[in-house]
N, CA, C, O and CB atoms as a CASP TS submission, in Angstrom:
PFRMAT TS
TARGET T0000
AUTHOR 0000-0000-0000
METHOD Language model
MODEL 1
PARENT N/A
ATOM      1  N   MET     1     -19.335 -21.005 -68.480  1.00  0.00           N
ATOM      2  CA  MET     1     -19.902 -19.965 -69.312  1.00  0.00           C
ATOM      3  C   MET     1     -20.274 -18.742 -68.472  1.00  0.00           C
ATOM      4  O   MET     1     -20.077 -17.601 -68.890  1.00  0.00           O
ATOM      5  CB  MET     1     -21.125 -20.493 -70.061  1.00  0.00           C
ATOM      6  N   LEU     2     -20.811 -19.000 -67.291  1.00  0.00           N
ATOM      7  CA  LEU     2     -21.185 -17.902 -66.412  1.00  0.00           C
ATOM      8  C   LEU     2     -19.963 -17.091 -66.003  1.00  0.00           C
ATOM      9  O   LEU     2     -20.016 -15.862 -65.949  1.00  0.00           O
ATOM     10  CB  LEU     2     -21.905 -18.432 -65.174  1.00  0.00           C
ATOM     11  N   ALA     3     -18.863 -17.779 -65.715  1.00  0.00           N
ATOM     12  CA  ALA     3     -17.629 -17.080 -65.341  1.00  0.00           C
ATOM     13  C   ALA     3     -17.147 -16.196 -66.478  1.00  0.00           C
ATOM     14  O   ALA     3     -16.695 -15.075 -66.247  1.00  0.00           O
ATOM     15  CB  ALA     3     -16.534 -18.083 -64.952  1.00  0.00           C
ATOM     16  N   SER     4     -17.239 -16.691 -67.697  1.00  0.00           N
ATOM     17  CA  SER     4     -16.837 -15.900 -68.862  1.00  0.00           C
ATOM     18  C   SER     4     -17.720 -14.675 -69.020  1.00  0.00           C
ATOM     19  O   SER     4     -17.234 -13.588 -69.332  1.00  0.00           O
ATOM     20  CB  SER     4     -16.890 -16.750 -70.134  1.00  0.00           C
ATOM     21  N   ALA     5     -19.014 -14.849 -68.806  1.00  0.00           N
ATOM     22  CA  ALA     5     -19.950 -13.726 -68.946  1.00  0.00           C
ATOM     23  C   ALA     5     -19.631 -12.628 -67.941  1.00  0.00           C
ATOM     24  O   ALA     5     -19.604 -11.449 -68.296  1.00  0.00           O
ATOM     25  CB  ALA     5     -21.401 -14.204 -68.761  1.00  0.00           C
ATOM     26  N   PHE     6     -19.389 -13.010 -66.681  1.00  0.00           N
ATOM     27  CA  PHE     6     -19.086 -11.993 -65.680  1.00  0.00           C
ATOM     28  C   PHE     6     -17.704 -11.384 -65.896  1.00  0.00           C
ATOM     29  O   PHE     6     -17.504 -10.198 -65.634  1.00  0.00           O
ATOM     30  CB  PHE     6     -19.177 -12.590 -64.283  1.00  0.00           C
ATOM     31  N   GLY     7     -16.758 -12.176 -66.368  1.00  0.00           N
ATOM     32  CA  GLY     7     -15.447 -11.629 -66.707  1.00  0.00           C
ATOM     33  C   GLY     7     -15.552 -10.611 -67.826  1.00  0.00           C
ATOM     34  O   GLY     7     -14.898  -9.569 -67.800  1.00  0.00           O
ATOM     35  N   PHE     8     -16.385 -10.927 -68.812  1.00  0.00           N
ATOM     36  CA  PHE     8     -16.628 -10.029 -69.936  1.00  0.00           C
ATOM     37  C   PHE     8     -17.251  -8.728 -69.446  1.00  0.00           C
ATOM     38  O   PHE     8     -16.828  -7.645 -69.852  1.00  0.00           O
ATOM     39  CB  PHE     8     -17.537 -10.701 -70.982  1.00  0.00           C
ATOM     40  N   LEU     9     -18.256  -8.828 -68.574  1.00  0.00           N
ATOM     41  CA  LEU     9     -18.888  -7.626 -68.024  1.00  0.00           C
ATOM     42  C   LEU     9     -17.884  -6.784 -67.249  1.00  0.00           C
ATOM     43  O   LEU     9     -17.875  -5.559 -67.366  1.00  0.00           O
ATOM     44  CB  LEU     9     -20.063  -8.006 -67.117  1.00  0.00           C
ATOM     45  N   ALA    10     -17.048  -7.434 -66.468  1.00  0.00           N
ATOM     46  CA  ALA    10     -16.061  -6.695 -65.676  1.00  0.00           C
ATOM     47  C   ALA    10     -15.108  -5.908 -66.568  1.00  0.00           C
ATOM     48  O   ALA    10     -14.670  -4.816 -66.209  1.00  0.00           O
ATOM     49  CB  ALA    10     -15.268  -7.652 -64.787  1.00  0.00           C
ATOM     50  N   GLU    11     -14.791  -6.471 -67.734  1.00  0.00           N
ATOM     51  CA  GLU    11     -13.897  -5.783 -68.664  1.00  0.00           C
ATOM     52  C   GLU    11     -14.594  -4.615 -69.367  1.00  0.00           C
ATOM     53  O   GLU    11     -13.956  -3.607 -69.671  1.00  0.00           O
ATOM     54  CB  GLU    11     -13.363  -6.767 -69.699  1.00  0.00           C
ATOM     55  N   LEU    12     -15.882  -4.745 -69.622  1.00  0.00           N
ATOM     56  CA  LEU    12     -16.590  -3.739 -70.407  1.00  0.00           C
ATOM     57  C   LEU    12     -17.154  -2.583 -69.599  1.00  0.00           C
ATOM     58  O   LEU    12     -17.196  -1.451 -70.082  1.00  0.00           O
ATOM     59  CB  LEU    12     -17.689  -4.384 -71.142  1.00  0.00           C
ATOM     60  N   VAL    13     -17.585  -2.853 -68.384  1.00  0.00           N
ATOM     61  CA  VAL    13     -18.184  -1.797 -67.569  1.00  0.00           C
ATOM     62  C   VAL    13     -17.063  -0.919 -67.030  1.00  0.00           C
ATOM     63  O   VAL    13     -16.084  -1.428 -66.485  1.00  0.00           O
ATOM     64  CB  VAL    13     -19.045  -2.392 -66.400  1.00  0.00           C
ATOM     65  N   PRO    14     -17.200   0.394 -67.177  1.00  0.00           N
ATOM     66  CA  PRO    14     -16.138   1.289 -66.713  1.00  0.00           C
ATOM     67  C   PRO    14     -15.909   1.151 -65.208  1.00  0.00           C
ATOM     68  O   PRO    14     -16.849   0.934 -64.443  1.00  0.00           O
ATOM     69  CB  PRO    14     -16.481   2.743 -67.058  1.00  0.00           C
ATOM     70  N   GLN    15     -14.651   1.280 -64.800  1.00  0.00           N
ATOM     71  CA  GLN    15     -14.328   1.197 -63.381  1.00  0.00           C
ATOM     72  C   GLN    15     -14.763   2.474 -62.687  1.00  0.00           C
ATOM     73  O   GLN    15     -14.847   3.540 -63.298  1.00  0.00           O
ATOM     74  CB  GLN    15     -12.819   0.950 -63.170  1.00  0.00           C
ATOM     75  N   ALA    16     -15.034   2.342 -61.408  1.00  0.00           N
ATOM     76  CA  ALA    16     -15.440   3.493 -60.608  1.00  0.00           C
ATOM     77  C   ALA    16     -14.300   4.499 -60.542  1.00  0.00           C
ATOM     78  O   ALA    16     -13.132   4.139 -60.686  1.00  0.00           O
ATOM     79  CB  ALA    16     -15.862   3.055 -59.186  1.00  0.00           C
ATOM     80  N   GLY    17     -14.648   5.754 -60.324  1.00  0.00           N
ATOM     81  CA  GLY    17     -13.651   6.808 -60.249  1.00  0.00           C
ATOM     82  C   GLY    17     -12.700   6.650 -59.073  1.00  0.00           C
ATOM     83  O   GLY    17     -11.542   7.059 -59.152  1.00  0.00           O
ATOM     84  N   ASN    18     -13.181   6.059 -57.982  1.00  0.00           N
ATOM     85  CA  ASN    18     -12.373   5.895 -56.781  1.00  0.00           C
ATOM     86  C   ASN    18     -12.033   4.411 -56.612  1.00  0.00           C
ATOM     87  O   ASN    18     -12.872   3.639 -56.149  1.00  0.00           O
ATOM     88  CB  ASN    18     -13.121   6.444 -55.524  1.00  0.00           C
ATOM     89  N   PRO    19     -10.811   4.002 -56.980  1.00  0.00           N
ATOM     90  CA  PRO    19     -10.434   2.585 -56.904  1.00  0.00           C
ATOM     91  C   PRO    19     -10.527   2.004 -55.488  1.00  0.00           C
ATOM     92  O   PRO    19     -10.857   0.830 -55.317  1.00  0.00           O
ATOM     93  CB  PRO    19      -9.027   2.409 -57.421  1.00  0.00           C
ATOM     94  N   GLU    20     -10.240   2.815 -54.495  1.00  0.00           N
ATOM     95  CA  GLU    20     -10.302   2.342 -53.109  1.00  0.00           C
ATOM     96  C   GLU    20     -11.743   2.000 -52.719  1.00  0.00           C
ATOM     97  O   GLU    20     -11.992   0.978 -52.079  1.00  0.00           O
ATOM     98  CB  GLU    20      -9.728   3.408 -52.148  1.00  0.00           C
ATOM     99  N   GLU    21     -12.680   2.853 -53.106  1.00  0.00           N
ATOM    100  CA  GLU    21     -14.097   2.608 -52.815  1.00  0.00           C
ATOM    101  C   GLU    21     -14.607   1.409 -53.610  1.00  0.00           C
ATOM    102  O   GLU    21     -15.404   0.620 -53.104  1.00  0.00           O
ATOM    103  CB  GLU    21     -14.942   3.859 -53.137  1.00  0.00           C
ATOM    104  N   ALA    22     -14.149   1.273 -54.851  1.00  0.00           N
ATOM    105  CA  ALA    22     -14.549   0.133 -55.676  1.00  0.00           C
ATOM    106  C   ALA    22     -14.063  -1.170 -55.050  1.00  0.00           C
ATOM    107  O   ALA    22     -14.784  -2.168 -55.065  1.00  0.00           O
ATOM    108  CB  ALA    22     -13.997   0.278 -57.110  1.00  0.00           C
ATOM    109  N   LYS    23     -12.851  -1.172 -54.502  1.00  0.00           N
ATOM    110  CA  LYS    23     -12.320  -2.377 -53.849  1.00  0.00           C
ATOM    111  C   LYS    23     -13.136  -2.723 -52.617  1.00  0.00           C
ATOM    112  O   LYS    23     -13.420  -3.896 -52.375  1.00  0.00           O
ATOM    113  CB  LYS    23     -10.843  -2.183 -53.463  1.00  0.00           C
ATOM    114  N   LYS    24     -13.518  -1.721 -51.832  1.00  0.00           N
ATOM    115  CA  LYS    24     -14.346  -1.967 -50.646  1.00  0.00           C
ATOM    116  C   LYS    24     -15.683  -2.588 -51.049  1.00  0.00           C
ATOM    117  O   LYS    24     -16.150  -3.539 -50.423  1.00  0.00           O
ATOM    118  CB  LYS    24     -14.580  -0.653 -49.863  1.00  0.00           C
ATOM    119  N   THR    25     -16.286  -2.046 -52.090  1.00  0.00           N
ATOM    120  CA  THR    25     -17.562  -2.578 -52.568  1.00  0.00           C
ATOM    121  C   THR    25     -17.391  -4.007 -53.063  1.00  0.00           C
ATOM    122  O   THR    25     -18.216  -4.873 -52.770  1.00  0.00           O
ATOM    123  CB  THR    25     -18.134  -1.691 -53.688  1.00  0.00           C
ATOM    124  N   THR    26     -16.322  -4.255 -53.813  1.00  0.00           N
ATOM    125  CA  THR    26     -16.039  -5.601 -54.313  1.00  0.00           C
ATOM    126  C   THR    26     -15.861  -6.575 -53.157  1.00  0.00           C
ATOM    127  O   THR    26     -16.429  -7.668 -53.172  1.00  0.00           O
ATOM    128  CB  THR    26     -14.782  -5.597 -55.201  1.00  0.00           C
ATOM    129  N   ASP    27     -15.087  -6.191 -52.166  1.00  0.00           N
ATOM    130  CA  ASP    27     -14.850  -7.061 -51.010  1.00  0.00           C
ATOM    131  C   ASP    27     -16.147  -7.352 -50.257  1.00  0.00           C
ATOM    132  O   ASP    27     -16.382  -8.484 -49.833  1.00  0.00           O
ATOM    133  CB  ASP    27     -13.829  -6.420 -50.063  1.00  0.00           C
ATOM    134  N   ARG    28     -16.981  -6.339 -50.092  1.00  0.00           N
ATOM    135  CA  ARG    28     -18.258  -6.508 -49.388  1.00  0.00           C
ATOM    136  C   ARG    28     -19.175  -7.461 -50.156  1.00  0.00           C
ATOM    137  O   ARG    28     -19.799  -8.341 -49.563  1.00  0.00           O
ATOM    138  CB  ARG    28     -18.953  -5.141 -49.193  1.00  0.00           C
ATOM    139  N   LEU    29     -19.254  -7.281 -51.476  1.00  0.00           N
ATOM    140  CA  LEU    29     -20.077  -8.170 -52.295  1.00  0.00           C
ATOM    141  C   LEU    29     -19.538  -9.597 -52.276  1.00  0.00           C
ATOM    142  O   LEU    29     -20.304 -10.558 -52.216  1.00  0.00           O
ATOM    143  CB  LEU    29     -20.144  -7.655 -53.734  1.00  0.00           C
ATOM    144  N   LYS    30     -18.223  -9.724 -52.326  1.00  0.00           N
ATOM    145  CA  LYS    30     -17.602 -11.051 -52.302  1.00  0.00           C
ATOM    146  C   LYS    30     -17.940 -11.785 -51.004  1.00  0.00           C
ATOM    147  O   LYS    30     -18.246 -12.977 -51.024  1.00  0.00           O
ATOM    148  CB  LYS    30     -16.072 -10.934 -52.463  1.00  0.00           C
ATOM    149  N   GLU    31     -17.886 -11.075 -49.880  1.00  0.00           N
ATOM    150  CA  GLU    31     -18.241 -11.674 -48.592  1.00  0.00           C
ATOM    151  C   GLU    31     -19.687 -12.151 -48.595  1.00  0.00           C
ATOM    152  O   GLU    31     -19.984 -13.254 -48.136  1.00  0.00           O
ATOM    153  CB  GLU    31     -18.021 -10.669 -47.454  1.00  0.00           C
ATOM    154  N   GLN    32     -20.581 -11.320 -49.111  1.00  0.00           N
ATOM    155  CA  GLN    32     -21.998 -11.687 -49.140  1.00  0.00           C
ATOM    156  C   GLN    32     -22.244 -12.870 -50.067  1.00  0.00           C
ATOM    157  O   GLN    32     -23.012 -13.772 -49.731  1.00  0.00           O
ATOM    158  CB  GLN    32     -22.848 -10.494 -49.579  1.00  0.00           C
ATOM    159  N   LEU    33     -21.602 -12.875 -51.224  1.00  0.00           N
ATOM    160  CA  LEU    33     -21.777 -13.979 -52.169  1.00  0.00           C
ATOM    161  C   LEU    33     -21.167 -15.274 -51.633  1.00  0.00           C
ATOM    162  O   LEU    33     -21.685 -16.360 -51.893  1.00  0.00           O
ATOM    163  CB  LEU    33     -21.148 -13.625 -53.519  1.00  0.00           C
ATOM    164  N   ALA    34     -20.072 -15.160 -50.889  1.00  0.00           N
ATOM    165  CA  ALA    34     -19.413 -16.347 -50.334  1.00  0.00           C
ATOM    166  C   ALA    34     -20.335 -17.113 -49.390  1.00  0.00           C
ATOM    167  O   ALA    34     -20.180 -18.321 -49.215  1.00  0.00           O
ATOM    168  CB  ALA    34     -18.133 -15.947 -49.598  1.00  0.00           C
ATOM    169  N   GLU    35     -21.289 -16.419 -48.786  1.00  0.00           N
ATOM    170  CA  GLU    35     -22.250 -17.077 -47.905  1.00  0.00           C
ATOM    171  C   GLU    35     -23.157 -18.045 -48.668  1.00  0.00           C
ATOM    172  O   GLU    35     -23.803 -18.899 -48.062  1.00  0.00           O
ATOM    173  CB  GLU    35     -23.095 -16.035 -47.185  1.00  0.00           C
ATOM    174  N   CYS    36     -23.205 -17.914 -49.977  1.00  0.00           N
ATOM    175  CA  CYS    36     -24.067 -18.757 -50.811  1.00  0.00           C
ATOM    176  C   CYS    36     -23.325 -19.954 -51.398  1.00  0.00           C
ATOM    177  O   CYS    36     -23.908 -20.721 -52.164  1.00  0.00           O
ATOM    178  CB  CYS    36     -24.664 -17.933 -51.933  1.00  0.00           C
ATOM    179  N   LEU    37     -22.051 -20.126 -51.053  1.00  0.00           N
ATOM    180  CA  LEU    37     -21.233 -21.170 -51.668  1.00  0.00           C
ATOM    181  C   LEU    37     -21.204 -22.455 -50.848  1.00  0.00           C
ATOM    182  O   LEU    37     -21.207 -22.436 -49.617  1.00  0.00           O
ATOM    183  CB  LEU    37     -19.824 -20.667 -51.865  1.00  0.00           C
ATOM    184  N   GLU    38     -21.177 -23.569 -51.573  1.00  0.00           N
ATOM    185  CA  GLU    38     -21.005 -24.891 -50.970  1.00  0.00           C
ATOM    186  C   GLU    38     -20.022 -25.662 -51.836  1.00  0.00           C
ATOM    187  O   GLU    38     -20.022 -25.520 -53.058  1.00  0.00           O
ATOM    188  CB  GLU    38     -22.377 -25.657 -50.840  1.00  0.00           C
ATOM    189  N   LYS    39     -19.177 -26.484 -51.200  1.00  0.00           N
ATOM    190  CA  LYS    39     -18.254 -27.351 -51.937  1.00  0.00           C
ATOM    191  C   LYS    39     -18.759 -28.781 -51.848  1.00  0.00           C
ATOM    192  O   LYS    39     -19.184 -29.241 -50.788  1.00  0.00           O
ATOM    193  CB  LYS    39     -16.798 -27.239 -51.379  1.00  0.00           C
ATOM    194  N   ASP    40     -18.706 -29.482 -52.988  1.00  0.00           N
ATOM    195  CA  ASP    40     -19.081 -30.891 -52.972  1.00  0.00           C
ATOM    196  C   ASP    40     -17.850 -31.760 -52.730  1.00  0.00           C
ATOM    197  O   ASP    40     -16.751 -31.246 -52.521  1.00  0.00           O
ATOM    198  CB  ASP    40     -19.769 -31.286 -54.295  1.00  0.00           C
ATOM    199  N   GLU    41     -18.041 -33.083 -52.758  1.00  0.00           N
ATOM    200  CA  GLU    41     -16.955 -34.023 -52.472  1.00  0.00           C
ATOM    201  C   GLU    41     -15.796 -33.903 -53.455  1.00  0.00           C
ATOM    202  O   GLU    41     -14.651 -34.183 -53.101  1.00  0.00           O
ATOM    203  CB  GLU    41     -17.483 -35.437 -52.490  1.00  0.00           C
ATOM    204  N   GLN    42     -16.086 -33.488 -54.688  1.00  0.00           N
ATOM    205  CA  GLN    42     -15.045 -33.352 -55.710  1.00  0.00           C
ATOM    206  C   GLN    42     -14.355 -31.990 -55.661  1.00  0.00           C
ATOM    207  O   GLN    42     -13.431 -31.736 -56.434  1.00  0.00           O
ATOM    208  CB  GLN    42     -15.642 -33.571 -57.088  1.00  0.00           C
ATOM    209  N   GLY    43     -14.791 -31.123 -54.770  1.00  0.00           N
ATOM    210  CA  GLY    43     -14.193 -29.799 -54.666  1.00  0.00           C
ATOM    211  C   GLY    43     -14.839 -28.757 -55.559  1.00  0.00           C
ATOM    212  O   GLY    43     -14.388 -27.612 -55.607  1.00  0.00           O
ATOM    213  N   ASN    44     -15.901 -29.145 -56.274  1.00  0.00           N
ATOM    214  CA  ASN    44     -16.627 -28.184 -57.106  1.00  0.00           C
ATOM    215  C   ASN    44     -17.418 -27.234 -56.215  1.00  0.00           C
ATOM    216  O   ASN    44     -17.954 -27.635 -55.182  1.00  0.00           O
ATOM    217  CB  ASN    44     -17.572 -28.913 -58.102  1.00  0.00           C
ATOM    218  N   VAL    45     -17.482 -25.991 -56.621  1.00  0.00           N
ATOM    219  CA  VAL    45     -18.196 -24.986 -55.843  1.00  0.00           C
ATOM    220  C   VAL    45     -19.563 -24.748 -56.472  1.00  0.00           C
ATOM    221  O   VAL    45     -19.688 -24.566 -57.683  1.00  0.00           O
ATOM    222  CB  VAL    45     -17.387 -23.663 -55.762  1.00  0.00           C
ATOM    223  N   LYS    46     -20.580 -24.754 -55.621  1.00  0.00           N
ATOM    224  CA  LYS    46     -21.954 -24.523 -56.065  1.00  0.00           C
ATOM    225  C   LYS    46     -22.479 -23.290 -55.343  1.00  0.00           C
ATOM    226  O   LYS    46     -22.315 -23.153 -54.130  1.00  0.00           O
ATOM    227  CB  LYS    46     -22.867 -25.774 -55.792  1.00  0.00           C
ATOM    228  N   MET    47     -23.114 -22.391 -56.098  1.00  0.00           N
ATOM    229  CA  MET    47     -23.704 -21.205 -55.498  1.00  0.00           C
ATOM    230  C   MET    47     -25.217 -21.362 -55.511  1.00  0.00           C
ATOM    231  O   MET    47     -25.825 -21.630 -56.548  1.00  0.00           O
ATOM    232  CB  MET    47     -23.266 -19.911 -56.250  1.00  0.00           C
ATOM    233  N   THR    48     -25.801 -21.191 -54.348  1.00  0.00           N
ATOM    234  CA  THR    48     -27.246 -21.273 -54.215  1.00  0.00           C
ATOM    235  C   THR    48     -27.744 -19.947 -53.660  1.00  0.00           C
ATOM    236  O   THR    48     -27.239 -19.452 -52.652  1.00  0.00           O
ATOM    237  CB  THR    48     -27.668 -22.465 -53.301  1.00  0.00           C
ATOM    238  N   ILE    49     -28.727 -19.389 -54.322  1.00  0.00           N
ATOM    239  CA  ILE    49     -29.322 -18.149 -53.831  1.00  0.00           C
ATOM    240  C   ILE    49     -30.822 -18.360 -53.670  1.00  0.00           C
ATOM    241  O   ILE    49     -31.436 -19.141 -54.397  1.00  0.00           O
ATOM    242  CB  ILE    49     -29.024 -16.958 -54.796  1.00  0.00           C
ATOM    243  N   THR    50     -31.389 -17.666 -52.727  1.00  0.00           N
ATOM    244  CA  THR    50     -32.821 -17.722 -52.506  1.00  0.00           C
ATOM    245  C   THR    50     -33.416 -16.422 -53.019  1.00  0.00           C
ATOM    246  O   THR    50     -33.034 -15.333 -52.591  1.00  0.00           O
ATOM    247  CB  THR    50     -33.162 -17.952 -50.999  1.00  0.00           C
ATOM    248  N   LEU    51     -34.348 -16.555 -53.932  1.00  0.00           N
ATOM    249  CA  LEU    51     -35.008 -15.382 -54.495  1.00  0.00           C
ATOM    250  C   LEU    51     -36.303 -15.134 -53.729  1.00  0.00           C
ATOM    251  O   LEU    51     -36.971 -16.085 -53.323  1.00  0.00           O
ATOM    252  CB  LEU    51     -35.288 -15.569 -56.018  1.00  0.00           C
ATOM    253  N   PRO    52     -36.663 -13.876 -53.528  1.00  0.00           N
ATOM    254  CA  PRO    52     -37.879 -13.576 -52.779  1.00  0.00           C
ATOM    255  C   PRO    52     -39.150 -14.057 -53.486  1.00  0.00           C
ATOM    256  O   PRO    52     -40.148 -14.387 -52.846  1.00  0.00           O
ATOM    257  CB  PRO    52     -37.969 -12.090 -52.534  1.00  0.00           C
ATOM    258  N   ASP    53     -39.088 -14.086 -54.805  1.00  0.00           N
ATOM    259  CA  ASP    53     -40.215 -14.587 -55.587  1.00  0.00           C
ATOM    260  C   ASP    53     -39.732 -14.878 -57.002  1.00  0.00           C
ATOM    261  O   ASP    53     -38.661 -14.414 -57.392  1.00  0.00           O
ATOM    262  CB  ASP    53     -41.396 -13.564 -55.599  1.00  0.00           C
ATOM    263  N   PRO    54     -40.508 -15.647 -57.784  1.00  0.00           N
ATOM    264  CA  PRO    54     -40.075 -16.012 -59.138  1.00  0.00           C
ATOM    265  C   PRO    54     -39.829 -14.813 -60.059  1.00  0.00           C
ATOM    266  O   PRO    54     -39.028 -14.909 -60.989  1.00  0.00           O
ATOM    267  CB  PRO    54     -41.103 -16.906 -59.764  1.00  0.00           C
ATOM    268  N   ALA    55     -40.496 -13.704 -59.818  1.00  0.00           N
ATOM    269  CA  ALA    55     -40.321 -12.517 -60.662  1.00  0.00           C
ATOM    270  C   ALA    55     -38.905 -11.960 -60.556  1.00  0.00           C
ATOM    271  O   ALA    55     -38.450 -11.249 -61.452  1.00  0.00           O
ATOM    272  CB  ALA    55     -41.335 -11.438 -60.277  1.00  0.00           C
ATOM    273  N   MET    56     -38.214 -12.274 -59.481  1.00  0.00           N
ATOM    274  CA  MET    56     -36.848 -11.774 -59.296  1.00  0.00           C
ATOM    275  C   MET    56     -35.920 -12.284 -60.385  1.00  0.00           C
ATOM    276  O   MET    56     -34.972 -11.594 -60.759  1.00  0.00           O
ATOM    277  CB  MET    56     -36.312 -12.180 -57.927  1.00  0.00           C
ATOM    278  N   LEU    57     -36.176 -13.478 -60.898  1.00  0.00           N
ATOM    279  CA  LEU    57     -35.356 -14.013 -61.984  1.00  0.00           C
ATOM    280  C   LEU    57     -35.425 -13.091 -63.197  1.00  0.00           C
ATOM    281  O   LEU    57     -34.404 -12.814 -63.827  1.00  0.00           O
ATOM    282  CB  LEU    57     -35.815 -15.438 -62.364  1.00  0.00           C
ATOM    283  N   SER    58     -36.615 -12.620 -63.522  1.00  0.00           N
ATOM    284  CA  SER    58     -36.774 -11.686 -64.644  1.00  0.00           C
ATOM    285  C   SER    58     -36.050 -10.375 -64.368  1.00  0.00           C
ATOM    286  O   SER    58     -35.422  -9.805 -65.260  1.00  0.00           O
ATOM    287  CB  SER    58     -38.262 -11.416 -64.915  1.00  0.00           C
ATOM    288  N   THR    59     -36.139  -9.903 -63.142  1.00  0.00           N
ATOM    289  CA  THR    59     -35.464  -8.660 -62.771  1.00  0.00           C
ATOM    290  C   THR    59     -33.953  -8.804 -62.905  1.00  0.00           C
ATOM    291  O   THR    59     -33.282  -7.908 -63.417  1.00  0.00           O
ATOM    292  CB  THR    59     -35.831  -8.256 -61.337  1.00  0.00           C
ATOM    293  N   MET    60     -33.419  -9.935 -62.444  1.00  0.00           N
ATOM    294  CA  MET    60     -31.978 -10.174 -62.568  1.00  0.00           C
ATOM    295  C   MET    60     -31.559 -10.242 -64.030  1.00  0.00           C
ATOM    296  O   MET    60     -30.560  -9.641 -64.423  1.00  0.00           O
ATOM    297  CB  MET    60     -31.586 -11.470 -61.849  1.00  0.00           C
ATOM    298  N   ALA    61     -32.324 -10.976 -64.833  1.00  0.00           N
ATOM    299  CA  ALA    61     -31.994 -11.112 -66.253  1.00  0.00           C
ATOM    300  C   ALA    61     -32.046  -9.758 -66.955  1.00  0.00           C
ATOM    301  O   ALA    61     -31.183  -9.448 -67.776  1.00  0.00           O
ATOM    302  CB  ALA    61     -32.955 -12.100 -66.937  1.00  0.00           C
ATOM    303  N   GLU    62     -33.049  -8.956 -66.635  1.00  0.00           N
ATOM    304  CA  GLU    62     -33.168  -7.631 -67.255  1.00  0.00           C
ATOM    305  C   GLU    62     -31.997  -6.736 -66.850  1.00  0.00           C
ATOM    306  O   GLU    62     -31.454  -6.012 -67.684  1.00  0.00           O
ATOM    307  CB  GLU    62     -34.503  -6.966 -66.861  1.00  0.00           C
ATOM    308  N   SER    63     -31.611  -6.783 -65.591  1.00  0.00           N
ATOM    309  CA  SER    63     -30.481  -5.970 -65.121  1.00  0.00           C
ATOM    310  C   SER    63     -29.191  -6.360 -65.822  1.00  0.00           C
ATOM    311  O   SER    63     -28.430  -5.498 -66.260  1.00  0.00           O
ATOM    312  CB  SER    63     -30.311  -6.113 -63.606  1.00  0.00           C
ATOM    313  N   LEU    64     -28.947  -7.664 -65.929  1.00  0.00           N
ATOM    314  CA  LEU    64     -27.740  -8.123 -66.622  1.00  0.00           C
ATOM    315  C   LEU    64     -27.778  -7.749 -68.099  1.00  0.00           C
ATOM    316  O   LEU    64     -26.756  -7.365 -68.667  1.00  0.00           O
ATOM    317  CB  LEU    64     -27.578  -9.640 -66.471  1.00  0.00           C
ATOM    318  N   ALA    65     -28.946  -7.858 -68.722  1.00  0.00           N
ATOM    319  CA  ALA    65     -29.073  -7.485 -70.135  1.00  0.00           C
ATOM    320  C   ALA    65     -28.775  -6.001 -70.332  1.00  0.00           C
ATOM    321  O   ALA    65     -28.133  -5.618 -71.310  1.00  0.00           O
ATOM    322  CB  ALA    65     -30.486  -7.815 -70.657  1.00  0.00           C
ATOM    323  N   ARG    66     -29.237  -5.173 -69.411  1.00  0.00           N
ATOM    324  CA  ARG    66     -28.957  -3.736 -69.511  1.00  0.00           C
ATOM    325  C   ARG    66     -27.464  -3.462 -69.372  1.00  0.00           C
ATOM    326  O   ARG    66     -26.913  -2.631 -70.093  1.00  0.00           O
ATOM    327  CB  ARG    66     -29.738  -2.959 -68.438  1.00  0.00           C
ATOM    328  N   LEU    67     -26.807  -4.162 -68.441  1.00  0.00           N
ATOM    329  CA  LEU    67     -25.357  -3.997 -68.294  1.00  0.00           C
ATOM    330  C   LEU    67     -24.633  -4.377 -69.573  1.00  0.00           C
ATOM    331  O   LEU    67     -23.735  -3.669 -70.028  1.00  0.00           O
ATOM    332  CB  LEU    67     -24.834  -4.841 -67.128  1.00  0.00           C
ATOM    333  N   VAL    68     -25.036  -5.505 -70.146  1.00  0.00           N
ATOM    334  CA  VAL    68     -24.400  -5.965 -71.378  1.00  0.00           C
ATOM    335  C   VAL    68     -24.623  -4.964 -72.497  1.00  0.00           C
ATOM    336  O   VAL    68     -23.687  -4.631 -73.224  1.00  0.00           O
ATOM    337  CB  VAL    68     -24.936  -7.344 -71.784  1.00  0.00           C
ATOM    338  N   SER    69     -25.854  -4.477 -72.647  1.00  0.00           N
ATOM    339  CA  SER    69     -26.120  -3.534 -73.738  1.00  0.00           C
ATOM    340  C   SER    69     -25.460  -2.184 -73.471  1.00  0.00           C
ATOM    341  O   SER    69     -25.017  -1.520 -74.409  1.00  0.00           O
ATOM    342  CB  SER    69     -27.633  -3.349 -73.931  1.00  0.00           C
ATOM    343  N   PHE    70     -25.386  -1.768 -72.205  1.00  0.00           N
ATOM    344  CA  PHE    70     -24.708  -0.521 -71.851  1.00  0.00           C
ATOM    345  C   PHE    70     -23.237  -0.600 -72.226  1.00  0.00           C
ATOM    346  O   PHE    70     -22.643   0.373 -72.689  1.00  0.00           O
ATOM    347  CB  PHE    70     -24.862  -0.220 -70.348  1.00  0.00           C
ATOM    348  N   ALA    71     -22.664  -1.774 -72.016  1.00  0.00           N
ATOM    349  CA  ALA    71     -21.244  -1.968 -72.298  1.00  0.00           C
ATOM    350  C   ALA    71     -20.972  -2.175 -73.781  1.00  0.00           C
ATOM    351  O   ALA    71     -19.814  -2.241 -74.195  1.00  0.00           O
ATOM    352  CB  ALA    71     -20.717  -3.149 -71.515  1.00  0.00           C
ATOM    353  N   GLY    72     -22.025  -2.278 -74.582  1.00  0.00           N
ATOM    354  CA  GLY    72     -21.845  -2.425 -76.020  1.00  0.00           C
ATOM    355  C   GLY    72     -21.516  -3.832 -76.453  1.00  0.00           C
ATOM    356  O   GLY    72     -20.951  -4.034 -77.528  1.00  0.00           O
ATOM    357  N   ALA    73     -21.860  -4.805 -75.636  1.00  0.00           N
ATOM    358  CA  ALA    73     -21.564  -6.202 -75.971  1.00  0.00           C
ATOM    359  C   ALA    73     -22.549  -6.721 -77.004  1.00  0.00           C
ATOM    360  O   ALA    73     -23.698  -6.281 -77.047  1.00  0.00           O
ATOM    361  CB  ALA    73     -21.603  -7.084 -74.711  1.00  0.00           C
ATOM    362  N   PRO    74     -22.105  -7.656 -77.837  1.00  0.00           N
ATOM    363  CA  PRO    74     -23.029  -8.269 -78.787  1.00  0.00           C
ATOM    364  C   PRO    74     -24.058  -9.110 -78.065  1.00  0.00           C
ATOM    365  O   PRO    74     -23.784  -9.657 -76.997  1.00  0.00           O
ATOM    366  CB  PRO    74     -22.275  -9.121 -79.802  1.00  0.00           C
ATOM    367  N   ARG    75     -25.236  -9.214 -78.641  1.00  0.00           N
ATOM    368  CA  ARG    75     -26.311  -9.999 -78.017  1.00  0.00           C
ATOM    369  C   ARG    75     -26.352 -11.386 -78.548  1.00  0.00           C
ATOM    370  O   ARG    75     -27.194 -12.182 -78.133  1.00  0.00           O
ATOM    371  CB  ARG    75     -27.648  -9.347 -78.226  1.00  0.00           C
TER
END
């Protein structure tokens, strides 16, 4: 479900004006996110992130909600 949500956001949010710069940003974010990945014995990938404090969860949820509403997605 999470993969679908992010795929949906990627389709709805307008692409940056400079595709080359957008690719660099994507690659940089991918490298940073890859540091949070672990594979289990079955080959499933698990992402673990450390939040500075519990309030960060609310901040993340609010940011994602704004992206979704900005993109005109149904709630």
